[in-house]
C-alpha positions as MATLAB code, in Angstrom:
seq = 'XXXXXXXXXXXXXXXXXXXXXXXXXXXXXXXXXXXXXXXXXXXXXXXXXXXXXXXXXXXXXXXXXXXXXXXXXXXXXXXXXXXXXXXXX';
ca = [
      95.572   99.538  125.678;
      96.735   96.159  124.163;
     100.071   96.225  122.151;
      98.010   95.854  118.903;
      96.179   99.063  119.965;
      99.066  101.099  120.186;
     100.336   99.764  116.875;
      96.819  100.741  114.951;
      96.759  103.956  116.781;
     100.311  104.716  115.583;
      99.522  103.668  111.884;
      96.462  106.081  112.233;
      98.636  108.973  113.568;
     100.909  108.500  110.683;
      98.019  108.317  108.147;
      96.756  111.507  109.629;
     100.356  113.262  109.272;
     100.789  111.828  105.907;
      97.564  112.785  104.467;
      97.323  115.787  106.124;
      93.642  115.634  107.309;
      92.104  113.674  110.143;
      91.367  110.469  109.829;
      88.022  109.438  111.227;
      86.491  105.872  111.685;
      89.747  104.212  111.030;
      89.429  100.468  111.603;
      91.467   97.291  110.884;
      89.573   96.411  107.529;
      90.211  100.562  106.338;
      91.892   99.836  102.885;
      95.067  102.270  102.769;
      94.965  102.838   98.803;
      91.240  102.543   98.056;
      89.685  104.129  101.255;
      91.934  106.507  102.197;
      93.697  107.378   99.102;
      97.276  106.785   99.682;
      99.206  106.866   96.740;
     102.714  105.654   96.195;
     104.526  108.786   96.969;
     103.105  108.815  100.284;
     104.134  105.375  101.372;
     107.767  106.163  102.511;
     106.565  108.777  104.624;
     104.100  106.565  106.424;
     106.933  103.941  106.696;
     109.022  106.405  108.233;
     106.693  108.158  111.059;
     105.592  103.931  111.690;
     109.238  103.280  112.091;
     109.803  106.061  114.343;
     106.742  105.655  116.321;
     106.710  102.136  117.094;
     110.652  101.465  117.020;
     110.903   99.206  114.292;
     113.052   99.171  111.068;
     111.559   98.193  107.753;
     113.225   96.252  105.585;
     112.724   96.865  101.871;
     113.451   93.515  100.600;
     110.761   91.981  102.837;
     107.941   94.823  102.845;
     105.205   93.624  100.041;
     102.291   95.385   98.308;
      99.826   93.294  100.491;
     101.298   94.421  103.780;
      99.772   97.504  102.933;
      96.659   96.836  101.820;
      94.656   97.749  104.835;
      95.367   98.775  108.473;
      95.359   94.885  109.763;
      97.895   94.128  106.873;
     100.140   96.940  107.920;
      99.673   95.975  111.620;
     100.637   92.424  110.986;
     103.715   93.426  109.461;
     104.482   96.206  111.801;
     103.835   93.608  114.590;
     106.245   90.540  113.231;
     108.898   93.687  112.431;
     108.680   94.542  116.238;
     108.948   90.871  116.975;
     112.070   90.346  114.925;
     113.960   93.445  116.743;
     113.270   91.667  120.187;
     114.854   88.732  118.778;
     111.648   86.836  118.408;
     110.724   84.932  115.275;
];
């Protein structure tokens, strides 16, 4: 499993926990708000679960709604936070 696969898997697991249902057919093109019906009240919980799963810290000043449009955009954001945590810019 690649590092990217691990991030996407962690996002999928967190989404299942937050939405309290099994998430099937998840792809990087899955839209978090439109396809999965994620709402703003669940975003904080999602962020906390992903933070714990992959060992990142989300900077609220750095987070933009565009980072949460799709699984791909969120995975890109998570990977960018991992790079910052490793001292890579």
